LUMDO-887406 format. One record per residue: x, y, z of N, C-alpha, C in turn; residue in three letters. Coordinates in steps of 0.2 Angstrom, whole numbers, padded with zeros to 4 digits, always signed. Last residue first. Example, Ala and Ser with C-alpha at 12.3 -4.5 7.8 and 13.67 -1.06 7.14 Angstrom:
REM residues 2
+0064-0011+0035+0068-0005+0036+0064+0000+0039SER/+0066-0028+0039+0062-0022+0039+0066-0016+0039ALA/
***
This chain:
REM residues 240
-0376+0032+0148-0372+0038+0148-0375+0044+0144ALA/-0382+0020+0148-0386+0025+0151-0382+0032+0151SER/-0381+0008+0134-0379+0010+0141-0383+0017+0143GLY/-0382+0002+0122-0388+0002+0126-0386+0004+0133GLY/-0371+0003+0114-0371-0003+0118-0377-0004+0123ARG/-0374+0014+0107-0373+0008+0103-0373+0002+0108ALA/-0376+0024+0117-0382+0022+0113-0380+0015+0109ILE/-0363+0024+0122-0369+0022+0126-0375+0020+0122SER/-0356+0029+0111-0355+0022+0113-0360+0020+0118ALA/-0361+0042+0111-0362+0038+0105-0361+0030+0107ASN/-0357+0047+0123-0364+0046+0122-0365+0042+0116ILE/-0343+0046+0121-0346+0042+0127-0353+0042+0125ALA/-0341+0055+0110-0339+0048+0109-0343+0044+0115ASP/-0345+0067+0117-0349+0064+0111-0347+0057+0110LEU/-0334+0068+0126-0341+0068+0128-0346+0065+0123ALA/-0323+0069+0117-0324+0063+0121-0331+0062+0124ALA/-0327+0081+0111-0327+0075+0107-0327+0069+0111LEU/-0325+0090+0122-0332+0089+0119-0332+0083+0114PRO/-0318+0090+0136-0316+0087+0130-0323+0086+0126ASP/-0325+0097+0146-0318+0099+0145-0316+0096+0138PRO/-0342+0102+0140-0337+0097+0143-0330+0099+0141ALA/-0351+0111+0134-0347+0113+0140-0343+0108+0143ALA/-0355+0103+0123-0352+0109+0122-0348+0112+0128THR/-0361+0092+0130-0356+0091+0125-0352+0097+0125ILE/-0371+0097+0138-0367+0091+0141-0361+0089+0136PRO/-0376+0107+0130-0371+0109+0135-0368+0102+0138ARG/-0384+0098+0119-0380+0104+0119-0375+0104+0124GLY/-0392+0087+0108-0388+0088+0115-0384+0094+0114ILE/-0405+0079+0101-0402+0086+0101-0399+0087+0108VAL/-0405+0064+0092-0405+0067+0099-0402+0074+0099LEU/-0416+0055+0081-0410+0060+0082-0411+0063+0089TYR/-0426+0046+0083-0421+0045+0078-0415+0049+0079ASP/-0434+0038+0096-0431+0044+0094-0426+0042+0088ALA/-0440+0027+0103-0441+0028+0096-0438+0034+0093GLY/-0436+0024+0116-0443+0026+0115-0445+0027+0108ALA/-0423+0021+0114-0427+0015+0116-0435+0017+0115ALA/-0418+0034+0113-0418+0029+0107-0423+0023+0108VAL/-0421+0038+0126-0424+0042+0120-0424+0037+0114ALA/-0413+0030+0134-0420+0030+0135-0424+0033+0129GLU/-0400+0034+0130-0402+0027+0129-0410+0027+0129ARG/-0400+0048+0133-0399+0046+0126-0402+0039+0125PRO/-0413+0052+0146-0406+0050+0144-0406+0048+0136THR/-0424+0065+0145-0423+0058+0145-0415+0057+0144MET/-0436+0078+0151-0429+0076+0149-0429+0068+0149VAL/-0445+0092+0152-0446+0085+0151-0439+0082+0148ARG/-0440+0105+0154-0445+0102+0159-0445+0095+0158ALA/-0424+0113+0154-0429+0108+0151-0433+0105+0156GLN/-0414+0121+0159-0421+0124+0157-0425+0119+0153ASP/-0407+0108+0169-0407+0115+0167-0413+0118+0165GLN/-0405+0095+0172-0410+0096+0167-0410+0103+0165ALA/-0388+0089+0174-0393+0093+0176-0398+0095+0171ALA/-0383+0072+0172-0383+0079+0170-0389+0083+0173ALA/-0386+0059+0176-0383+0063+0181-0382+0070+0179GLY/-0385+0053+0159-0386+0051+0166-0382+0055+0171GLU/-0387+0066+0147-0384+0060+0150-0385+0059+0157PRO/-0402+0072+0141-0397+0073+0146-0394+0067+0148ARG/-0412+0081+0130-0408+0074+0131-0403+0076+0136ILE/-0420+0090+0124-0421+0089+0131-0418+0082+0133GLY/-0426+0085+0107-0422+0089+0112-0423+0087+0119PRO/-0428+0074+0095-0429+0075+0102-0424+0079+0106THR/-0436+0070+0081-0430+0073+0083-0432+0075+0090VAL/-0442+0057+0070-0443+0060+0077-0436+0063+0080LEU/-0448+0054+0054-0442+0056+0058-0444+0060+0065THR/-0457+0041+0049-0458+0047+0051-0452+0049+0056PHE/-0456+0027+0046-0453+0032+0041-0454+0039+0043GLY/-0461+0019+0056-0454+0020+0055-0451+0025+0051ALA/-0476+0026+0062-0472+0021+0060-0465+0023+0059GLY/-0486+0034+0069-0484+0036+0062-0479+0031+0059PHE/-0490+0029+0081-0495+0032+0077-0493+0032+0070ALA/-0478+0024+0087-0483+0019+0086-0488+0022+0081ARG/-0471+0036+0088-0469+0031+0083-0474+0026+0082ARG/-0479+0043+0097-0479+0045+0090-0476+0040+0085LEU/-0476+0036+0108-0483+0036+0106-0483+0038+0099ARG/-0462+0037+0110-0465+0031+0109-0472+0031+0106ALA/-0461+0051+0111-0458+0048+0105-0462+0041+0104ALA/-0464+0059+0122-0469+0058+0117-0467+0053+0111GLU/-0452+0060+0128-0458+0057+0132-0464+0056+0127HIS/-0444+0067+0120-0443+0060+0120-0449+0057+0124ALA/-0454+0080+0112-0450+0077+0118-0449+0070+0117SER/-0450+0083+0095-0455+0082+0100-0451+0080+0106CYS/-0451+0088+0078-0448+0089+0085-0452+0088+0090VAL/-0456+0077+0065-0457+0082+0070-0452+0082+0075VAL/-0456+0074+0047-0456+0072+0054-0457+0078+0059GLY/-0458+0078+0034-0453+0072+0035-0454+0069+0043ASP/-0474+0082+0029-0468+0083+0032-0464+0077+0034LEU/-0487+0080+0024-0482+0077+0020-0475+0079+0023GLY/-0498+0084+0030-0496+0088+0025-0489+0086+0022GLN/-0500+0074+0040-0505+0074+0034-0503+0079+0029ALA/-0489+0076+0048-0489+0070+0044-0494+0071+0038HIS/-0494+0088+0054-0488+0088+0050-0487+0082+0046ALA/-0506+0084+0061-0506+0089+0056-0500+0089+0051LEU/-0500+0075+0070-0505+0072+0064-0505+0077+0059ARG/-0493+0083+0078-0489+0078+0073-0494+0076+0068ALA/-0503+0090+0084-0499+0093+0080-0495+0089+0075LEU/-0508+0079+0092-0512+0082+0088-0508+0086+0082ARG/-0496+0075+0099-0499+0070+0095-0504+0074+0090LEU/-0495+0087+0107-0489+0084+0102-0492+0080+0097ALA/-0506+0086+0115-0505+0092+0110-0500+0090+0105GLN/-0504+0075+0123-0510+0075+0118-0509+0081+0113GLU/-0492+0079+0129-0492+0073+0125-0498+0073+0120GLU/-0496+0090+0137-0491+0091+0131-0491+0085+0127PRO/-0514+0090+0138-0508+0088+0141-0503+0089+0135THR/-0525+0104+0134-0523+0097+0133-0516+0096+0137SER/-0531+0116+0131-0534+0112+0136-0532+0105+0135ASP/-0523+0131+0128-0523+0124+0126-0525+0119+0131VAL/-0522+0144+0132-0528+0142+0130-0529+0135+0127GLY/-0510+0147+0138-0511+0149+0132-0517+0147+0128THR/-0511+0140+0150-0511+0148+0150-0511+0151+0144ALA/-0510+0127+0146-0517+0130+0149-0517+0137+0149ALA/-0497+0126+0144-0501+0126+0138-0508+0129+0140LEU/-0492+0128+0157-0490+0132+0152-0495+0132+0146ASP/-0497+0116+0163-0499+0123+0165-0498+0128+0160ASP/-0490+0106+0156-0497+0107+0155-0500+0113+0157ALA/-0475+0114+0151-0479+0110+0155-0486+0110+0153THR/-0461+0117+0140-0468+0118+0142-0471+0113+0146LEU/-0449+0114+0135-0449+0118+0141-0456+0119+0144SER/-0450+0107+0123-0449+0103+0129-0448+0107+0136THR/-0464+0113+0114-0457+0114+0116-0456+0110+0123LEU/-0473+0102+0103-0473+0106+0109-0466+0107+0112VAL/-0468+0102+0088-0474+0101+0091-0475+0105+0097THR/-0460+0108+0073-0460+0108+0080-0467+0107+0083VAL/-0458+0098+0059-0462+0103+0062-0461+0102+0070ALA/-0446+0096+0045-0449+0094+0051-0453+0099+0055ILE/-0438+0092+0031-0443+0097+0034-0447+0094+0039LEU/-0422+0088+0025-0428+0085+0029-0432+0092+0032LEU/-0418+0095+0009-0417+0094+0016-0423+0091+0019PRO/-0413+0088-0006-0419+0091-0002-0418+0090+0005ARG/-0397+0093-0011-0401+0088-0009-0407+0091-0005PRO/-0396+0107-0023-0394+0103-0017-0399+0098-0015PRO/-0402+0112-0036-0397+0106-0036-0395+0103-0029GLY/-0412+0120-0039-0406+0123-0037-0400+0118-0037SER/-0424+0113-0042-0422+0118-0046-0414+0120-0045GLU/-0426+0104-0031-0426+0102-0038-0423+0107-0043ALA/-0425+0113-0020-0420+0108-0021-0420+0105-0028ALA/-0437+0121-0023-0430+0124-0023-0425+0119-0024THR/-0447+0111-0022-0446+0115-0028-0439+0118-0029HIS/-0446+0107-0008-0445+0102-0014-0444+0106-0021ALA/-0448+0119-0001-0442+0115-0001-0441+0110-0006VAL/-0461+0123-0006-0455+0127-0007-0448+0123-0006ALA/-0469+0112-0001-0468+0113-0008-0462+0118-0010ASP/-0467+0114+0013-0465+0108+0010-0464+0109+0002ARG/-0472+0127+0015-0465+0126+0017-0463+0119+0013ALA/-0485+0125+0011-0481+0130+0008-0474+0128+0009ALA/-0489+0116+0021-0489+0114+0014-0485+0118+0010ALA/-0488+0124+0033-0484+0118+0032-0483+0116+0025MET/-0498+0133+0030-0491+0135+0031-0486+0130+0030MET/-0509+0125+0030-0508+0129+0024-0500+0131+0024ALA/-0510+0119+0043-0509+0115+0037-0507+0119+0031PRO/-0501+0129+0056-0506+0126+0052-0505+0123+0046GLY/-0492+0133+0065-0493+0138+0060-0499+0135+0055GLY/-0489+0123+0074-0495+0127+0076-0496+0132+0070SER/-0477+0118+0069-0484+0114+0067-0490+0119+0069ALA/-0465+0128+0064-0469+0127+0069-0476+0124+0067HIS/-0451+0121+0055-0457+0126+0055-0461+0124+0062VAL/-0434+0117+0051-0440+0116+0054-0445+0122+0054ASN/-0422+0107+0042-0424+0113+0044-0431+0112+0047LEU/-0407+0098+0037-0414+0098+0040-0415+0105+0042MET/-0395+0101+0030-0398+0094+0030-0405+0094+0033TRP/-0393+0115+0019-0394+0112+0026-0397+0105+0025VAL/-0390+0123+0008-0387+0116+0008-0388+0113+0015GLY/-0395+0135+0006-0389+0135+0010-0386+0128+0010LEU/-0407+0132-0001-0401+0134-0005-0395+0135-0001ARG/-0415+0130+0010-0413+0125+0006-0407+0126+0002THR/-0416+0144+0015-0413+0139+0019-0411+0133+0015ALA/-0424+0149+0004-0417+0151+0006-0413+0146+0010VAL/-0436+0141+0006-0432+0141+0000-0425+0143+0001ALA/-0440+0145+0019-0438+0138+0018-0434+0138+0011CYS/-0444+0159+0016-0438+0157+0021-0435+0150+0020ALA/-0454+0156+0007-0448+0160+0005-0442+0159+0010ARG/-0463+0150+0016-0461+0147+0010-0455+0150+0008ALA/-0466+0160+0026-0462+0154+0028-0459+0150+0022VAL/-0473+0169+0018-0466+0171+0021-0462+0165+0023THR/-0484+0162+0014-0479+0164+0009-0472+0166+0012ASN/-0491+0159+0026-0488+0154+0022-0483+0156+0017PRO/-0485+0169+0040-0490+0167+0035-0487+0163+0030ILE/-0475+0159+0052-0478+0166+0049-0483+0164+0044ASP/-0462+0152+0058-0469+0152+0060-0472+0159+0058HIS/-0448+0142+0059-0452+0147+0055-0459+0146+0057PHE/-0436+0137+0067-0443+0137+0069-0448+0142+0066LYS/-0423+0136+0066-0426+0143+0066-0433+0143+0067LEU/-0411+0126+0065-0417+0126+0069-0420+0133+0071ASP/-0404+0117+0053-0406+0124+0054-0412+0125+0058LEU/-0393+0106+0055-0400+0106+0056-0401+0114+0058PHE/-0381+0100+0044-0383+0106+0048-0391+0106+0049VAL/-0368+0089+0043-0375+0090+0042-0378+0095+0047ARG/-0351+0095+0039-0356+0094+0044-0363+0094+0041PHE/-0341+0098+0030-0344+0092+0030-0349+0090+0035GLY/-0337+0111+0028-0333+0107+0032-0336+0100+0033ARG/-0348+0116+0021-0342+0115+0017-0337+0111+0021ARG/-0357+0118+0032-0359+0113+0027-0352+0111+0023VAL/-0350+0128+0038-0351+0122+0042-0353+0116+0037LEU/-0352+0138+0028-0345+0135+0030-0346+0129+0034GLU/-0366+0140+0028-0362+0138+0022-0355+0135+0024ARG/-0367+0146+0041-0370+0139+0039-0367+0136+0033VAL/-0360+0158+0039-0358+0153+0044-0361+0146+0043PHE/-0367+0164+0029-0361+0162+0027-0358+0157+0033GLY/-0379+0169+0036-0379+0163+0032-0373+0160+0030ALA/-0371+0174+0052-0375+0175+0046-0376+0169+0042ASP/-0372+0178+0069-0368+0176+0063-0371+0178+0057SER/-0382+0180+0078-0375+0183+0079-0371+0182+0073ALA/-0393+0173+0073-0393+0180+0073-0386+0183+0074THR/-0388+0160+0074-0389+0163+0067-0390+0170+0067PHE/-0387+0159+0088-0381+0159+0084-0382+0162+0077LEU/-0401+0160+0091-0395+0164+0095-0389+0164+0090GLU/-0408+0150+0084-0409+0157+0083-0403+0162+0086LYS/-0396+0137+0079-0402+0140+0081-0403+0147+0081GLY/-0389+0124+0072-0388+0131+0072-0395+0134+0073VAL/-0382+0108+0076-0388+0112+0076-0387+0120+0076LYS/-0374+0095+0068-0374+0101+0072-0380+0105+0071VAL/-0371+0077+0069-0373+0083+0065-0373+0089+0070ALA/-0357+0066+0072-0363+0070+0074-0365+0075+0068CYS/-0346+0059+0066-0349+0057+0072-0355+0061+0075LYS/-0341+0065+0055-0343+0058+0054-0347+0056+0061ALA/-0337+0078+0060-0344+0077+0056-0346+0070+0055PRO/-0331+0079+0076-0330+0075+0070-0337+0075+0066ASP/-0325+0094+0085-0330+0088+0083-0328+0085+0077LEU/-0318+0105+0085-0316+0099+0090-0320+0093+0089ARG/-0323+0114+0077-0317+0112+0075-0314+0106+0080SER/-0334+0118+0084-0335+0113+0079-0329+0110+0077ALA/-0329+0127+0094-0331+0120+0096-0332+0115+0090LEU/-0325+0137+0085-0320+0134+0089-0322+0127+0092ALA/-0337+0141+0080-0332+0137+0075-0326+0134+0080PHE/-0342+0146+0091-0346+0140+0088-0341+0137+0084ALA/-0334+0157+0094-0335+0151+0099-0338+0145+0096SER/-0336+0164+0082-0330+0162+0084-0330+0156+0089LEU/-0350+0168+0082-0348+0163+0077-0341+0160+0079SER/-0359+0169+0097-0354+0172+0092-0351+0166+0088ASP/-0367+0163+0106-0369+0170+0104-0364+0173+0100ASP/-0372+0146+0104-0367+0151+0106-0370+0158+0103PHE/-0376+0131+0103-0379+0137+0106-0375+0142+0109ASP/-0376+0120+0094-0371+0125+0094-0374+0131+0097LEU/-0380+0104+0098-0383+0111+0098-0377+0116+0099ALA/-0377+0090+0089-0374+0094+0094-0377+0101+0093VAL/-0386+0076+0087-0386+0083+0084-0383+0087+0090ILE/-0383+0059+0086-0383+0065+0090-0382+0071+0086VAL/-0383+0048+0077-0390+0050+0080-0389+0057+0084ARG/-0375+0046+0062-0375+0047+0069-0381+0050+0072PRO/-0381+0034+0050-0380+0041+0052-0380+0042+0059ASP/-0372+0018+0049-0378+0023+0049-0377+0030+0051PRO/-0361+0012+0036-0362+0015+0043-0368+0019+0044MET/
***
């Protein structure tokens, strides 16, 4: 059975709420994402407990600092047993290389499987006007491709990108480069704070490997039923 494509975003500000939601999910049907909000409200023990419960954990802390600091943070994350973690591609080649080496060396020395290391390209909340305000004279698609090339050249496993960039990146880097796409909304769901969104079916058709989905599942009356509906729509090519 292939790995489930859905990564449920546990975007809560306390660990009790996050655990309550996780207890209603099936780790055979999804991975889970722990981001800045939840990690700040809890601690590394929370991540270890999710791993103990059988979840594949995407630690979404978007490390972006000098190479040595990022390398050390990635080493600690690797020892937690997470399935995937990320850095910002805009941190540059040296920072990404340091992160890559730290993950590989720590996994080899400490025993956990080497997690996937991916790089954030352009946040799905950003528009061309937002990029221009920061001095980037490119469209989100152009900037995402530029940063993805940097990540690929440094041997990272893939990138976080909008599903709107997935097809172009898939053509550029082939099947072995992991594409993780936030901004996924089932048909009819509100875009909320995402500027560039797609349905699960559209994202998979565009080349996405994993789909980060939060509120359409976590705020549903029955989160597992909502997850099942999304998984089923992906499997049959539907639009849910």
